[in-house]
N, C-alpha and C positions, 0 to 999 in steps of 0.2 A: 121842718125846720130849714131856714133858707140857708143856699150855699154860700160857704165863706170863700172868698178868693184863694185862700191858701189850701183849700181842699178840692182839688180836682176830683170829678168822678174817677173810678176805677178804669174805665174804658180809655179817658183821656190821659191818666197817668200811665197807661201801658204804652199808648201811642207816642207819648213824649217824654219818655224815659231818659233820653240823652238830651232833652232840650228844656231844662228848667225855666228859661225865660218865656219860651213859648206857653209851657204849661201853665205858668202863672197868669199870664196875659189871657189865655183861653177860659181859664177857671173864673177869672174875674168878669169876662165877657157874658159868661152865662147867667150872671145876676142880671144883667140888662142888656140883651143882645142888640147889637146895632144891625142896620140893615145890609151892610156890605163890608167884606173883610179882604185883605190881600195877604195871603200866606207867601212870604218872599223869602227866599234862602237857596244855597246851592242845591244841586241835584243830589239826591239820595240822603238829604238831612231829615227825611220823615214828614215832609209837608203833606204828602198825601194820605198817610195813615192818620195824621193829626186831622185832616179836614174830614175825613170818614167819622172819625170819633166825635168831633165836634158836632157835625150833622146829626149823628146818631142821638146826642144829647138833646139838641134842639127839638128834634121830632119827638123824642120821649115825653117832653115837657107837655102835659095837657092832653096827652093820648089816654084813651080810655084803658090800655094795657101798655103801660110805659116799657116793660121789659120785653115785651114782644115787638113793639115798634123799635126799640133800640136794636134788638137781635136782627131784624130784616134790615135796618138802615146799615149795619155794620157788614152785611153779607156783600161779596163781590162776585158776580153783579149783584146789585140790590133790587129785591122786587117791591120796596116800599114805594108806594104810587106818588108820594110827596117828596121824594128826593130824585132830582135829575142830575145825572152825572155826565158831563160832556167833555169828552177827551178827543183831541185832534187825531184822527186816523192816518192822516197823510203828514205833509209838512206844514200845513196850515188849517185852521177851523174855517169850515165853509161858512160863508156870511148867511145863507139862508139857514143853515142848521142853527146858528146862534140866534137868528130871528124867530125861528119856529118853535124851538125846544127850550129857549130862555123867555125872550122879550114878549112874545104872545102867550106863551103858557103862564107866564108869571101873573097875568091877569085872572086866572082861574082860582076859585078858593080851594082849600085843601080838601082832598078826598076823604081824609080823616084826620083826627086830632086838630090842632090849631095853628099849623105852620107848615109852609113849604121851604124847601132848601134846594138852592141851585148852585152847583160847583161846576166851574170851568176850570179844568186841568189844563196846564200848559197855556195859560192865557196870552203869554207872548207870542203864540202862534196865530193869534186874531190879527188880520189885516185891519188897517185903519179904518176901512169902512165897516167892519164888524164892531169894532171898539167905539167908533162913533154912534153907531146904532145903538148901542148898549147903554149910553150915557143917561138917557132920561130914566130908564129901568134902576140904574144905580142911585140916582139922584132921588127919585120919588117912586120907590116900589110900593105896593100895597102892603099894609101894616103886617101881614102875616107871611110876607116874603123875606128870606135871608139869602144873599149870595156870597159865595166864597170864590175868589179867584186865586188860582196857585200859579206861582211863577218862578223860574230859576233866573229870569232876566227882567227885573222890574224896570230897568231902563228902557226896554223895548216897548213898554206900554205907555200910551199917552199921559201926559201929566193930568189932563182932565179926568182920566179913568182913575189913576192913582190917588189923586186928591179927594174922591168920592168914597174911597175905602178905607177903613181902619188897618192900619199895617200891623202884622204879626211877624216877627222876625224869627228865622231859623238860622242857627249858626252852623258851620261846617262840622261834621262829627271828627272826633279825635281819631288817630290811628288806633289808639288803645280800645276806643269804644266800638270801632268797627271790627277789630280783631274779636273782642269779647262775644259780639253779637253773632259773628260768623261762627265762633265755637258753640255757641248756645244752639244755632240751628244745625249744627253737625256737617258743615261745608268744609271741603277742602281735605286734601290728603295728609294733613298734619300741620303743626304750628309753623314751620317755615314757609309753606304755600300760603297759609292764612295772612302771615306777615307781609308776604310780597303782594298778595292781591290788596291789602289794606293800604300798603305803600303807594301802589299804582293807581288806585281809586282816588286817592286824594280827599278823603272823607266822604265819598259818595257810596253809601252802603249798597244800594241797587247795583253800582257797577262792580264793587268787589264780589257781591254774590255771583254776578254774571261770569266773573273771571275764573270762578272756582267749579264752573260748569263746563260741559263738553264743548260748546260753543266758544266760551271765552278761552279755554286752553288751546282751541285751534286758532285762534286769532293770535295769541301770544306766540305760538310756533310759527305761525305765517309772518309774523313781524320779524322773528328772530331769523327765519330762513332768508328773508329778502336781504337783510344787512349782511349775513354771512356770505350769499351770493355775490353781493358786490365787493366784499372783502376779497374773496377767493377768485373773482373774475369769471366764475361759471354761472353764466346767465342763459345757457341754451334750454333750461327747463322752464324759463319764465315763471320765476317764484311768485311774482305778483298775481299769478293767477289763483292762488292758494287763499290770498286774501279776499279776492273777488268771491271764491266759492264759498267761504267761510261767511262772508256778508250775506250772500245769497240764501244759505241755509238758515241763517237768523231771521231774515225777512220772512221765509217760507214758514218757519216755527211760529212767528208773531201773527202771521195771516190766519194760520190755522186755528190759532188760540182765540182770534178776534171772531172768527166764524162760528166757532163753538160756543162763545159767550153770547152772541146775538141770537144763535138759534135757541139757546136756553131761555133767554129773555122773551123771545117770540112764542115760545111754547107756554111760559108762564103767563103771558098775556093773552093766550088764546088766538094769536095771530096766525096760526097755522091753517086756519080754515080755508076752505077751497076760495072762497069769494075773496079774500083778502090776500092770498099767498103770494101773487105774483110780485106785487109791489115791495113787500118786506124781503122777498128773495133777491130783486135788484139792488136794494139798499145794502142787504148782507154782502153781495159781492163786491160792491164798490168799497164799502167800509174794509172788507178783507184786503182789497188791492191797496188801499191807502196805508193800512197798518203794516203791510209787508213792505211798501216803499219805504215808509218811515223807518222801521226797524233795520232795513238793508242799509240806508244811509247812515244810521247811528252807529252800527256795527262797523262800517267801512272808515267812518271818521275815528272810532276806538281804534281800529287797526293801525291807523297812521300815528295817533297818539301813543299806542304802544311801540311802534317802530322809533318814534322820536325818543322815548324813554329808554329803549335798548341802546341806542347810540349815545346818550348822555352817560348811561352806566358804562359802556366802553371807555368814555373818557374818563370817567371817575376810576375805574380799575387801572388805567394806563398811569394815573397820577397816584396810585398806591392808597387810594381812599375807599377800599371796597366796602367798608361798612356802611357807606352811605348809598350804596346801590339799590334803586328801587326794586330790581329783579333779585332781591336777595337770596332767593332759593336756588338761583342758577349762576352763582359767582364762578364756579368751576367752568361753566360753558362760556361765560364772559371772558376769563382768561384765555380759553382755547380760540375764541372768536378774534380776540385781540392780537393772538400770535399769527394769524393768517396775514396780517399786514406786511408787505414786504418791507424789511428794515425796521419793524415795529410800528405801533400805531401812534401816529400824532393826535394827542388828545384835542387840540384845536381844529383838526380836520373831522372829528367825531362830532364835536359841538356843531361845527358849521354844517354837518350832514342833518343833524336834528333841526337846525333852521330851515334846511331845504324841504324836509318832512312837513314842517309846520307851514311853509308856503304852499305845499301841495294840499294840505288840510283847506287852506282858506280859499285856494282856486276850486276845489271840488264844491265847495258851498255856493258856488255861483255856476253850477250846471256845466263845468269842463267835463269833457268826456273821460269816464273813470279809468277805462283800461290803458288809454293812451297817457294819460296823467301818471298812472302808476308805472308804466313801462319806462317812460321818461325819467322820473324820479330815480329808479333803480340804477339806470345807466349813469345818471349824474353822480349817484353816490359811489359808483365803481370808480369813476374818473377822480372823484376827490379822495376817497379813502385809499385808492391804489397810487394816487399821486402821479396819473398818466395824463 
């Protein structure tokens, strides 16, 4: 029986539970798949899970054992030989990797079944050279090839790339949807912490889950400590070091996770044999370093976003609108921090401090020295908040 657009397969329904528009578009797409798709939407909106489910359904169609093909395609990392999943391990996709793993590989017929699927996660991390190199493959791929580009920043892709793909839109998740999902996963110490994580995440499910883990809690604590040190004038302990250490730990964790995934893939592919062991080992180490660097950068950026949120919440509390605080589980601590300011906290100064933090976020994205930038920020906050 042919698939109806309204009846998405169970895998796709599960992956797009909170994205009815994307679910309908993908269910319809399975009836007559196009050669290239662009999954676009904010971080944490479920694009990655939807892409994996969509790829699994594409590969199951025409496979000798559809259920087995689907199962292997859904695994992460996936052992399915006709699914190529390319994620940036550093701040950018390497042009050579795009060429070798996508452009060149797309010319080869499927190893099994009727299709090959190539997924490029974080497509906005491709440099213009890589995007231009991909154009011909996007426009005229072999009939058995399907490409899925995933991006949170579609404007960062060339118009020539976007125009060659069918767009599938993902909306930001509602606060209620994020809270419900966190509760389903058993994350957080209670409803209050889940509510705060959902508010701080701004619809990003991945970020909300991270905030409820040890690394996320440490970033929140470090952000709070930096602001409170600025309010009290007690900067001798260099509280910004806590943010740097938390970011470093997040990077190390991501690097080790990448090493473990790649080692598993190498084992499954039989690449651990002596004659081929050296090259995969070098690739693994480089990918590990890139993943650690990327995660560290993202964690530091999040730390600054949390610092700005704490300052805005201080302004909210100073104006008597505590119910609007993003850090809703720490209202008492916000009150105590507000009381540190000599003569009472000026809400305007707190908001101006948040703008200083956002300025530092922008500067760090262009490779400004991290420690010096954070140190300068905290001293500027002290001057502003203490009106000195």
